[in-house]
SENUMAR-452002 format. One record per residue (C-alpha): residue number from 1; residue in one letter; x, y, z. Coordinates in pm, 1 decimal. Last residue first. Layout:
<sites>
     i   aa          x          y          z
   NUM    A          X          Y          Z
...
</sites>
This chain:
<sites>
     i   aa          x          y          z
   446    V     2250.9    -5194.5    -6616.7
   445    V     2360.1    -4930.6    -6365.9
   444    G     2731.7    -4855.6    -6380.3
   443    P     2693.2    -4495.6    -6487.4
   442    V     2390.4    -4323.5    -6326.8
   441    K     2041.7    -4339.2    -6474.5
   440    I     1866.4    -4007.0    -6423.8
   439    K     1514.6    -3940.0    -6295.6
   438    G     1566.9    -4250.8    -6084.9
   437    T     1451.5    -4093.2    -5757.4
   436    V     1794.1    -4126.3    -5592.6
   435    A     1980.8    -3982.0    -5890.3
   434    S     1754.2    -3683.7    -5960.8
   433    N     1738.2    -3583.5    -5594.2
   432    I     2112.4    -3602.3    -5547.3
   431    L     2181.7    -3410.4    -5868.4
   430    T     1928.4    -3139.9    -5786.3
   429    T     2075.5    -3079.7    -5440.6
   428    K     2430.9    -3076.4    -5577.8
   427    Y     2329.1    -2836.7    -5855.6
   426    E     2167.9    -2603.1    -5605.2
   425    K     2483.6    -2611.3    -5393.6
   424    L     2697.9    -2538.6    -5699.5
   423    R     2468.9    -2250.1    -5797.2
   422    E     2495.5    -2102.3    -5448.0
   421    I     2873.6    -2132.5    -5456.2
   420    Q     2881.6    -1953.8    -5791.4
   419    K     2664.2    -1677.4    -5650.0
   418    E     2895.8    -1642.9    -5349.7
   417    Q     3201.9    -1623.0    -5576.6
   416    V     3046.4    -1344.4    -5783.7
   415    V     2937.0    -1160.9    -5467.0
   414    V     3294.3    -1177.3    -5333.0
   413    A     3427.5    -1022.5    -5654.8
   412    N     3169.6     -745.3    -5624.3
   411    D     3284.9     -680.6    -5266.2
   410    L     3647.0     -662.7    -5385.4
   409    K     3573.5     -412.7    -5662.5
   408    E     3344.2     -206.6    -5436.3
   407    I     3611.8     -201.5    -5166.9
   406    E     3870.4      -67.1    -5410.8
   405    V     3647.9      215.2    -5538.4
   404    D     3521.9      322.7    -5195.4
   403    L     3875.7      287.8    -5058.1
   402    F     4016.8      546.7    -5297.9
   401    N     3739.6      796.7    -5221.5
   400    I     3791.9      723.1    -4850.2
   399    I     4163.9      797.1    -4870.6
   398    E     4104.3     1123.9    -5058.3
   397    N     3845.5     1227.1    -4800.2
   396    Q     4092.0     1151.5    -4520.5
   395    E     4356.5     1355.1    -4705.1
   394    D     4121.7     1653.6    -4716.7
   393    I     4018.3     1603.7    -4352.1
   392    N     4372.3     1626.7    -4218.3
   391    P     4571.7     1310.0    -4143.9
   390    F     4534.7     1073.6    -3844.8
   389    G     4705.3      913.2    -3543.3
   388    L     4473.3      861.7    -3247.3
   387    K     4564.6      856.1    -2878.1
   386    M     4361.3      681.6    -2607.0
   385    A     4291.6      847.2    -2270.3
   384    F     3946.3      956.7    -2390.6
   383    F     3857.6      599.2    -2488.5
   382    M     3959.1      461.6    -2150.4
   381    H     3762.2      736.3    -1975.3
   380    G     3456.7      638.9    -2178.4
   379    Y     3458.7      276.1    -2074.0
   378    F     3578.3      -35.3    -2254.8
   377    R     3428.6     -329.2    -2062.5
   376    L     3539.3     -693.1    -2062.7
   375    R     3282.6     -939.0    -1931.7
   374    S     3288.2    -1212.1    -2198.1
   373    S     3665.7    -1180.5    -2224.2
   372    H     3738.0    -1263.9    -1860.6
   371    L     3749.7    -1096.9    -1519.7
   370    G     3684.9     -748.1    -1655.0
   369    T     3855.4     -424.5    -1753.8
   368    S     3938.1     -305.7    -2104.2
   367    V     4293.5     -174.4    -2150.3
   366    R     4442.8     -460.2    -2350.8
   365    N     4132.1     -545.2    -2553.0
   364    Y     4070.8     -184.5    -2652.0
   363    H     4437.2     -170.5    -2766.1
   362    E     4396.7     -486.3    -2974.4
   361    I     4099.3     -320.2    -3142.2
   360    Y     4314.1      -17.5    -3224.4
   359    K     4597.3     -219.0    -3376.1
   358    T     4361.1     -443.8    -3573.5
   357    T     4178.5     -160.8    -3746.6
   356    K     3822.6      -85.2    -3631.5
   355    L     3899.3      264.2    -3499.8
   354    L     4056.7      366.5    -3830.6
   353    F     3772.8      232.4    -4047.7
   352    E     3513.8      406.9    -3832.6
   351    L     3699.8      738.7    -3840.3
   350    Y     3758.8      718.5    -4215.3
   349    K     3392.1      653.2    -4281.5
   348    P     3285.0      948.4    -4065.5
   347    N     3539.5     1187.9    -4228.5
   346    F     3705.2     1331.3    -3921.9
   345    T     3786.5     1678.2    -3792.7
   344    N     3493.6     1787.0    -4002.2
   343    T     3299.9     1944.5    -3715.5
   342    Q     3506.9     2035.1    -3410.1
   341    K     3435.1     1866.8    -3078.7
   340    Q     3342.6     1547.2    -3260.8
   339    R     3060.3     1360.9    -3090.7
   338    Y     3078.5     1048.9    -2871.7
   337    V     2808.6      800.2    -2768.3
   336    G     2895.4      513.0    -2531.9
   335    Y     2643.8      229.5    -2514.7
   334    S     2491.2      118.8    -2182.8
   333    P     2176.2      326.8    -2238.3
   332    S     2102.0      102.8    -2539.6
   331    V     2059.0      302.0    -2857.7
   330    I     1816.3      554.8    -2999.4
   329    G     1824.0      698.6    -3350.0
   328    T     1950.5      974.2    -3577.7
   327    R     2120.3      853.8    -3891.9
   326    D     2453.0      754.2    -4050.3
   325    S     2594.9      641.8    -3716.6
   324    V     2969.6      600.5    -3680.6
   323    G     3065.8      254.7    -3560.9
   322    L     3165.6       33.3    -3273.7
   321    A     3175.5     -337.1    -3190.2
   320    G     3542.8     -397.3    -3271.7
   319    M     3586.2     -716.5    -3068.5
   318    W     3725.3     -533.1    -2765.4
   317    A     3437.1     -288.0    -2810.0
   316    W     3203.1     -571.5    -2709.0
   315    M     3074.6     -466.9    -2366.3
   314    I     3106.9      -91.1    -2423.0
   313    N     2917.5     -102.9    -2753.0
   312    M     3058.5      215.6    -2895.2
   311    V     2878.9      484.8    -3095.8
   310    L     3059.6      763.2    -3281.2
   309    D     2813.1     1034.0    -3380.6
   308    D     2803.9     1119.8    -3753.4
   307    R     2421.1     1140.7    -3761.0
   306    R     2275.4     1164.3    -3411.6
   305    C     2266.7      940.6    -3107.7
   304    L     1999.5      936.6    -2838.2
   303    K     2016.5      730.6    -2520.1
   302    S     1678.6      594.6    -2415.4
   301    G     1463.7      821.9    -2198.4
   300    T     1137.0      714.1    -2356.4
   299    Y     1183.6      364.2    -2495.3
   298    D      849.7      228.7    -2372.5
   297    E      818.3     -134.7    -2476.9
   296    A     1079.4     -246.0    -2224.7
   295    M     1359.4     -498.1    -2176.7
   294    F     1590.0     -299.4    -2406.0
   293    M     1746.3     -630.6    -2504.0
   292    S     1399.0     -736.0    -2615.5
   291    V     1459.8     -548.9    -2942.1
   290    N     1717.1     -810.3    -3035.2
   289    K     1499.7    -1044.5    -3239.6
   288    E     1323.9     -746.1    -3398.4
   287    S     1650.0     -640.1    -3557.2
   286    R     1813.1     -314.0    -3446.5
   285    P     1881.5      -73.9    -3730.9
   284    T     2258.2      -61.8    -3793.7
   283    V     2570.0       90.5    -3636.1
   282    G     2876.6     -122.4    -3710.9
   281    T     2799.1     -432.7    -3915.0
   280    M     3025.8     -713.2    -3798.9
   279    H     3163.2     -578.7    -3470.7
   278    S     2810.4     -494.8    -3359.8
   277    V     2614.4     -180.6    -3272.6
   276    S     2235.0     -156.1    -3253.2
   275    L     1982.6      111.2    -3344.7
   274    L     1614.6      157.8    -3264.6
   273    E     1460.1      430.8    -3481.5
   272    E     1318.5      725.3    -3287.4
   271    E      984.0      692.2    -3108.8
   270    G     1113.4      695.2    -2752.3
   269    T      934.0     1027.0    -2701.2
   268    M     1178.4     1261.3    -2525.6
   267    S     1486.7     1062.0    -2623.8
   266    R     1792.4     1124.9    -2410.4
   265    E     2115.5     1307.4    -2485.1
   264    D     2419.5     1173.8    -2304.3
   263    V     2708.6     1298.0    -2512.4
   262    E     3077.8     1221.9    -2465.6
   261    N     3279.2     1499.0    -2627.1
   260    F     3543.4     1419.5    -2884.6
   259    L     3877.0     1542.1    -3025.8
   258    Y     4072.8     1664.9    -2725.3
   257    K     3956.4     1369.8    -2512.8
   256    A     4055.5     1134.1    -2797.3
   255    R     4422.1     1207.8    -2740.7
   254    K     4600.6     1355.1    -3037.4
   253    V     4859.3     1246.6    -3295.4
   252    E     4869.3     1446.5    -3618.2
   251    W     4991.2     1341.5    -3961.5
   250    H     5269.2     1527.6    -4152.3
   249    E     5540.6     1267.4    -4083.0
   248    P     5333.3      972.9    -4203.0
   247    I     5279.6      719.3    -3920.4
   246    D     5512.1      485.1    -3734.5
   245    G     5392.1      268.8    -3445.4
   244    I     5034.3      273.2    -3318.7
   243    W     5095.4       21.7    -3036.3
   242    D     5406.0      196.0    -2910.9
   241    V     5260.2      546.1    -2916.1
   240    G     5511.2      824.2    -2986.9
   239    S     5389.2      836.0    -3344.8
   238    D     5742.0      769.4    -3466.9
   237    K     5778.7      943.2    -3799.5
   236    M     5745.9      857.2    -4167.2
   235    P     5861.3     1039.9    -4480.8
   234    V     5623.7      996.0    -4778.7
   233    D     5697.8      710.5    -5020.8
   232    L     5400.6      495.2    -4917.6
   231    N     5157.6      746.7    -5065.1
   230    L     4805.1      627.1    -4990.1
   229    G     4800.9      684.1    -4615.4
   228    Q     4975.4      490.9    -4339.1
   227    T     4705.6      402.2    -4083.0
   226    V     4388.1      457.3    -4288.9
   225    A     4525.5      323.2    -4617.8
   224    Q     4717.0       25.4    -4476.9
   223    Q     4424.2      -91.8    -4267.2
   222    I     4173.8      -58.4    -4550.4
   221    I     4394.2     -238.3    -4803.9
   220    I     4475.4     -517.5    -4556.5
   219    Q     4108.9     -559.8    -4460.7
   218    K     4003.4     -589.5    -4824.6
   217    R     4278.4     -840.9    -4897.2
   216    E     4155.2    -1054.4    -4606.1
   215    I     3801.5    -1037.4    -4743.3
   214    L     3927.0    -1139.9    -5087.3
   213    L     4136.1    -1420.4    -4937.1
   212    E     3839.5    -1553.8    -4739.4
   211    I     3622.7    -1538.2    -5051.7
   210    Q     3883.5    -1737.2    -5243.8
   209    K     3883.3    -1994.7    -4964.8
   208    E     3505.3    -2025.3    -4998.5
   207    K     3555.1    -2071.1    -5372.0
   206    I     3800.2    -2355.0    -5317.9
   205    A     3570.6    -2516.8    -5059.3
   204    I     3278.3    -2501.6    -5304.6
   203    A     3484.1    -2678.5    -5571.8
   202    E     3583.5    -2944.6    -5319.2
   201    D     3220.6    -2989.9    -5217.3
   200    I     3122.5    -3034.2    -5582.2
   199    Q     3391.6    -3295.1    -5641.2
   198    T     3293.7    -3478.1    -5321.7
   197    T     2929.1    -3461.6    -5430.3
   196    K     3020.1    -3625.0    -5760.9
   195    K     3223.8    -3912.9    -5621.2
   194    D     2992.8    -3998.8    -5332.3
   193    L     2693.5    -3955.6    -5564.1
   192    F     2824.0    -4214.3    -5807.7
   191    N     2912.3    -4456.9    -5526.9
   190    A     2565.3    -4417.4    -5374.1
   189    I     2397.7    -4474.9    -5711.1
   188    A     2604.3    -4788.3    -5778.2
   187    T     2537.4    -4921.9    -5427.7
   186    Q     2163.2    -4870.5    -5458.5
   185    E     2177.0    -5047.3    -5795.6
   184    E     2334.1    -5353.7    -5639.1
   183    L     2071.4    -5345.6    -5362.9
   182    P     1773.5    -5338.8    -5602.3
   181    P     1607.6    -4996.1    -5640.2
   180    F     1431.4    -4850.0    -5340.4
   179    W     1163.3    -4598.1    -5242.5
   178    L     1064.7    -4447.3    -4907.8
   177    K      736.9    -4322.5    -4762.3
   176    T      663.6    -4101.8    -4461.3
   175    G      416.4    -4190.3    -4186.7
   174    K      673.9    -4356.0    -3962.2
   173    L      880.9    -4036.0    -3962.5
   172    I      586.7    -3824.5    -3849.5
   171    A      490.2    -4077.1    -3582.3
   170    Q      848.5    -4092.4    -3456.1
   169    T      823.6    -3718.9    -3396.2
   168    I      985.9    -3416.4    -3558.5
   167    S      884.9    -3110.4    -3357.9
   166    F      913.9    -2759.5    -3502.6
   165    V     1006.2    -2476.5    -3267.2
   164    K      911.5    -2109.5    -3310.8
   163    V      575.7    -2176.9    -3476.9
   162    G      509.7    -2548.7    -3492.2
   161    K      379.3    -2832.8    -3697.9
   160    V      560.6    -3095.1    -3900.1
   159    K      377.9    -3289.9    -4171.7
   158    K      448.1    -3094.0    -4489.8
   157    R      811.2    -3045.2    -4392.6
   156    I      846.6    -3420.1    -4343.5
   155    Q      730.2    -3510.0    -4694.9
   154    T      940.6    -3226.6    -4838.4
   153    R     1250.0    -3389.5    -4691.1
   152    Y     1192.8    -3702.4    -4900.0
   151    S     1169.3    -3543.2    -5244.0
   150    T     1423.0    -3278.7    -5143.4
   149    S     1683.0    -3551.1    -5095.0
   148    D     1876.2    -3598.6    -4770.8
   147    L     1674.3    -3904.4    -4664.0
   146    V     1736.8    -4056.6    -5007.3
   145    Y     2108.9    -3976.1    -4988.1
   144    A     2125.5    -4141.7    -4647.3
   143    I     1939.8    -4446.0    -4781.3
   142    F     2199.7    -4476.8    -5058.0
   141    R     2474.0    -4443.3    -4797.3
   140    E     2319.8    -4715.5    -4583.5
   139    N     2307.5    -4966.7    -4868.5
   138    C     2017.8    -5184.8    -4766.8
   137    E     1962.7    -5515.5    -4592.0
   136    A     1637.0    -5503.7    -4400.9
   135    K     1543.3    -5379.5    -4054.3
   134    L     1736.2    -5049.8    -4071.1
   133    R     1777.1    -4867.9    -3740.2
   132    A     1617.6    -4525.8    -3675.7
   131    I     1730.9    -4346.8    -3358.5
   130    I     1545.9    -4030.3    -3253.6
   129    T     1734.5    -3741.0    -3094.6
   128    H     1665.5    -3457.1    -2850.6
   127    Y     1945.9    -3559.3    -2612.7
   126    G     2215.6    -3804.3    -2708.8
   125    A     2263.0    -4096.0    -2945.8
   124    F     2553.1    -4295.2    -2811.5
   123    V     2868.3    -4411.4    -2988.3
   122    D     3065.5    -4733.3    -2945.4
   121    K     3292.6    -4770.0    -3248.3
   120    H     3185.6    -4936.5    -3574.6
   119    S     3173.2    -4610.0    -3765.3
   118    N     2965.0    -4433.9    -4031.7
   117    L     2683.9    -4336.8    -3795.4
   116    Y     2409.1    -4160.3    -3985.1
   115    T     2314.9    -3795.3    -3957.9
   114    F     1977.5    -3629.1    -3957.0
   113    N     1788.5    -3308.5    -4031.1
   112    G     1422.1    -3386.6    -4090.0
   111    S     1296.9    -3038.9    -4008.2
   110    G     1586.0    -2800.4    -4058.3
   109    E     1410.9    -2612.9    -4339.2
   108    I     1103.6    -2561.0    -4119.2
   107    D     1301.8    -2360.5    -3867.8
   106    E     1405.9    -2392.4    -3502.5
   105    S     1419.6    -2770.3    -3527.6
   104    T     1325.7    -3050.3    -3290.7
   103    D     1360.1    -3431.0    -3288.7
   102    A     1707.2    -3431.4    -3444.3
   101    F     1730.3    -3757.5    -3635.6
   100    I     1994.8    -4026.6    -3587.7
    99    F     2031.5    -4296.0    -3852.6
    98    D     2206.5    -4622.1    -3764.9
    97    G     2453.4    -4754.5    -4023.9
    96    H     2708.2    -4880.0    -3770.7
    95    K     2532.7    -4941.4    -3441.5
    94    L     2423.9    -4683.9    -3185.1
    93    L     2380.5    -4715.5    -2810.4
    92    S     2054.5    -4557.4    -2694.4
    91    S     1885.9    -4891.1    -2617.0
    90    Q     2194.5    -5002.1    -2421.2
    89    S     2140.5    -4734.4    -2157.2
    88    R     2231.2    -4892.0    -1820.5
    87    K     2554.9    -5078.8    -1875.3
    86    L     2709.8    -4868.3    -2151.7
    85    Y     2601.2    -4554.4    -1962.8
    84    D     2873.1    -4650.3    -1710.0
    83    E     3129.3    -4528.8    -1961.4
    82    K     3059.9    -4164.6    -1881.3
    81    V     2922.9    -3942.9    -2157.2
    80    C     3115.8    -3775.5    -2437.1
    79    K     3139.5    -3460.0    -2647.9
    78    L     3212.3    -3522.1    -3012.9
    77    P     3497.6    -3426.2    -3242.7
    76    H     3437.9    -3550.3    -3599.8
    75    L     3692.5    -3762.9    -3782.7
    74    D     3751.0    -4060.2    -3551.7
    73    P     3404.3    -4007.6    -3400.7
    72    D     3248.4    -4066.4    -3747.3
    71    V     2931.0    -3880.9    -3840.3
    70    E     2728.3    -3879.8    -4160.7
    69    F     2463.6    -3669.7    -4340.5
    68    G     2490.6    -3363.0    -4115.5
    67    Y     2790.5    -3325.7    -3889.6
    66    K     2808.7    -2974.3    -3751.8
    65    S     2506.6    -2745.0    -3728.3
    64    H     2184.0    -2940.9    -3707.4
    63    I     2307.5    -3293.1    -3636.7
    62    E     2581.7    -3181.7    -3399.2
    61    G     2326.3    -2978.3    -3203.8
    60    Y     2084.2    -3272.4    -3189.8
    59    N     2329.4    -3472.3    -2984.1
    58    V     2573.8    -3743.2    -3094.7
    57    C     2765.0    -3892.5    -2798.8
    56    P     3120.5    -4025.0    -2782.0
    55    I     3186.7    -4263.6    -2488.8
    54    G     3428.0    -4122.0    -2231.1
    53    E     3632.4    -3801.7    -2233.1
    52    D     3553.1    -3431.5    -2274.7
    51    E     3231.9    -3450.5    -2073.9
    50    L     2857.3    -3419.1    -2134.8
    49    N     2606.9    -3459.0    -1852.0
    48    E     2566.2    -3081.5    -1811.1
    47    K     2452.2    -3057.6    -2171.4
    46    T     2140.6    -3251.8    -2074.4
    45    I     2055.5    -3623.3    -2064.0
    44    T     1775.0    -3861.2    -2150.9
    43    L     1982.7    -4065.3    -2392.5
    42    G     1859.4    -4102.9    -2750.0
    41    K     1539.2    -4278.9    -2839.8
    40    S     1453.7    -4601.1    -3021.6
    39    F     1302.7    -4695.6    -3355.0
    38    N     1298.5    -4986.5    -3600.3
    37    F     1319.7    -4903.0    -3968.7
    36    V     1195.1    -5025.6    -4308.0
    35    N      830.6    -5097.2    -4228.5
    34    K      788.9    -4771.8    -4036.2
    33    F      934.2    -4574.9    -4328.5
    32    R      657.9    -4699.7    -4554.6
    31    N      757.1    -4889.3    -4866.2
    30    T      826.5    -4836.3    -5234.9
    29    M      986.8    -5063.5    -5495.1
    28    W     1189.7    -4998.2    -5809.6
    27    H     1146.1    -5214.7    -6123.5
    26    S      937.5    -4957.1    -6312.8
    25    P     1180.9    -4669.2    -6261.3
    24    I     1021.7    -4393.3    -6050.5
    23    K      746.8    -4144.7    -6132.2
    22    G      632.7    -3874.2    -5891.7
    21    V      855.6    -3819.7    -5589.8
    20    T      682.1    -3559.6    -5372.3
    19    E      337.0    -3709.3    -5427.2
    18    I      440.4    -4066.1    -5351.4
    17    E      218.3    -4295.8    -5559.2
    16    S      541.4    -4417.4    -5724.2
    15    N      381.0    -4390.8    -6066.8
    14    K      573.0    -4611.1    -6308.1
    13    Y      874.3    -4569.2    -6532.3
    12    S     1030.3    -4743.0    -6831.6
    11    S     1360.1    -4750.6    -7019.6
    10    Y     1556.9    -4570.9    -6749.7
     9    Q     1712.6    -4233.8    -6826.6
     8    S     2051.3    -4140.7    -6969.0
     7    L     2293.7    -3886.5    -6823.3
     6    K     2353.9    -3567.7    -7024.7
     5    A     2106.1    -3358.7    -6821.8
     4    S     2278.5    -3461.2    -6500.2
     3    E     2608.5    -3334.2    -6642.4
     2    T     2482.0    -2979.5    -6687.6
     1    M     2692.5    -2841.3    -6403.6
</sites>
């Protein structure tokens, strides 16, 4: 990751007169974006106009979240428009090497997001896009790396305006400046970056796979511990519940109705902390983005949950959206709140781990009612009819003490991989910017 520091520099530099770029090699040229590109707009369509077959269409969603930098319909799945657009919307039909910018962004970092068409097939630019077509002969991949560099993107970020949505107009693009080495040098830089960024991306992919395996290992350890215990040599018995299967012989099996009461306490003031429940995080403070789900500023009368209460998101229980609260707070009136009939029947962590194991979540899915997955509901009577297999509180505590140690090891290993990925991404960004601005001289350049 120090390779860029080992590469040589050019013999002489000059001021580019572009604030975000600084000095460039003396023989490089600069020009305004408007003098390098011609412009047109994407199709005036909506999502409803998109189909599974027809002429592929690049919309701003693909630019922001799927196929940044380059798009090829043979490699990247795209929604389509009808073939009759070929007759009436020629100005939105792309050519190989065309750049497509998203004309809006929800954050400043996404301002200037683009892709370029690396294909000779018929492809349209779709809704919320700006087409930029090169006037002069250039290496498209070099230009793509320039447009992806921090030195260029910073120009756009300084010009865009907005609060919740940032608009990227033709005027903003036309007002930016570009820089160029000779064509042969453009090609050498693009080839160098293709090779190096591919290597970096492959290294990132390996580490992302390692994270997946660590997370999978974590889930296996948790599931095995809370459904079978720590001693795999103990005698097992049939739980009597098909979907639970065998459990240790000394564990209990009881219906939830004998273990929990459903509580419907209400807030007197509405001033308690707002809580939410998701399959990813369990019970957590509700973010400001989701506060509107209550549809009111006065939360008086909201459902109250207390420390160690089990809270279920009835709509998303089939995905594992439940948890045991570690605090007192208020939740959506549509959530189910359950309290242990007898204190210390369950260790709160053990209970949450158990109810979020694959077997239990699959059970919620099977018994929930609704026309399709987005409307499934897991109601209180379904929970009370469900059986749980579990050990006594002492063994639960022993299991949780074991899991705390193992989970910390695995979580720390994930953090290490994530930091390495972040460093690789930073290196990639720095390498691209250094190469396209001439701060380093890549191999093959005379």
